[in-house]
C-alpha positions as CSV (number, residue, x, y, z in Angstrom):
1,M,13.5,-7.6,-16.7
2,V,9.9,-8.8,-16.9
3,K,7.3,-6.7,-15.2
4,T,3.9,-7.8,-14.0
5,A,0.7,-6.1,-15.2
6,K,0.2,-4.6,-11.8
7,E,3.7,-2.9,-11.9
8,L,3.0,-1.6,-15.4
9,N,-0.4,-0.2,-14.3
10,K,1.2,1.7,-11.5
11,R,3.5,3.7,-13.9
12,K,2.9,7.4,-14.1
13,I,4.8,7.7,-17.4
14,P,3.3,5.9,-20.4
15,I,5.3,3.1,-21.9
16,I,4.6,4.3,-25.5
17,T,4.1,7.7,-27.0
18,I,2.1,8.7,-30.1
19,D,4.1,10.4,-32.8
20,E,2.8,14.0,-33.2
21,P,2.6,13.9,-37.0
22,L,0.2,10.9,-36.7
23,E,-2.4,13.1,-35.0
24,K,-3.6,14.3,-38.4
25,Y,-5.1,10.9,-39.0
26,K,-6.9,10.7,-35.7
27,D,-10.4,11.4,-37.0
28,K,-9.9,10.3,-40.6
29,I,-10.9,7.0,-42.2
30,I,-7.9,5.9,-44.1
31,C,-9.2,2.7,-45.8
32,P,-13.0,3.2,-46.1
33,E,-13.6,0.1,-48.3
34,K,-11.7,-2.2,-45.8
35,L,-13.6,-0.6,-42.9
36,R,-16.9,-1.3,-44.6
37,K,-16.0,-4.9,-45.3
38,T,-14.8,-5.4,-41.8
39,N,-18.0,-4.0,-40.3
40,E,-20.1,-6.3,-42.5
41,M,-18.0,-9.3,-41.3
42,L,-18.4,-8.3,-37.7
43,K,-22.2,-8.0,-38.1
44,T,-22.5,-11.6,-39.1
45,A,-19.6,-13.1,-37.0
46,R,-20.6,-15.5,-34.3
47,L,-18.6,-16.2,-31.2
48,P,-17.7,-19.8,-30.4
49,E,-20.0,-21.4,-27.8
50,N,-18.7,-21.1,-24.3
51,K,-17.9,-24.7,-23.1
52,H,-17.0,-23.6,-19.6
53,H,-20.0,-22.6,-17.5
54,S,-19.2,-20.5,-14.5
């Protein structure tokens, strides 16, 4: 059964739950070198030009 986004947004119970043991990683940087490289790439990344003018 396929649900629309509106139907999913009306749910009172979340579709997914976070595993409690994963909470210990909430405020930790697990891969600092990868994070540093990613942040550097994002600083210089350019978005493609918007061809559709609204």
